C-alpha positions as CSV (number, residue, x, y, z in Angstrom):
1,X,9.1,16.4,7.0
2,X,9.7,13.0,5.5
3,X,7.1,11.4,7.8
4,X,4.6,14.1,6.9
5,X,5.0,13.3,3.2
6,X,4.5,9.6,3.8
7,X,1.4,10.2,5.9
8,X,-0.1,12.2,3.0
9,X,0.9,9.4,0.6
10,X,-0.7,6.8,2.8
11,X,-4.0,8.8,2.8
12,X,-3.9,9.0,-1.0
13,X,-3.1,5.3,-1.3
14,X,-6.1,4.4,0.9
15,X,-8.4,6.5,-1.3
16,X,-7.1,5.5,-4.7
17,X,-5.5,2.0,-4.6
18,X,-7.5,-1.1,-4.1
19,X,-7.4,-3.0,-0.8
20,X,-6.5,-6.6,-1.5
21,X,-7.0,-7.6,2.2
22,X,-10.7,-6.9,2.0
23,X,-10.9,-8.9,-1.2
24,X,-9.0,-11.8,0.5
25,X,-6.5,-12.0,-2.3
26,X,-4.2,-15.1,-2.2
27,X,-0.6,-13.8,-2.6
28,X,0.4,-17.0,-4.4
29,X,-2.1,-16.3,-7.1
30,X,-1.5,-12.5,-7.4
31,X,-0.4,-10.9,-10.6
32,X,2.8,-8.9,-10.8
33,X,0.9,-5.6,-10.7
34,X,-1.0,-6.6,-7.6
35,X,2.2,-7.6,-5.9
36,X,3.8,-4.2,-6.9
37,X,0.8,-2.4,-5.4
38,X,1.0,-4.4,-2.2
39,X,4.7,-3.7,-2.0
40,X,4.2,0.0,-2.5
41,X,1.5,0.2,0.2
42,X,3.7,-1.6,2.6
43,X,6.7,0.7,1.9
44,X,4.6,3.9,2.3
45,X,2.9,2.6,5.5
46,X,6.2,1.5,7.0
47,X,7.7,5.0,6.4
48,X,4.6,6.8,7.6
49,X,4.7,4.9,10.9
50,X,8.4,4.8,11.5
C-alpha cells in the first residue's frame, strides 16, 4: 500500500515539479527552495522503488 502511494506521488511529481537535471542546475548555486524540491523528489523516488 505504501509503495503504491509513493508511485502515485512520483508520477505527480514528474508532471508538476520542475526537473533540475534537465536544466543542469549546479547544486552549489541552488536556492533553498530548489534544494527542498530536489530532496522531496529523492525521498519519493527512493520510497517508490524500495
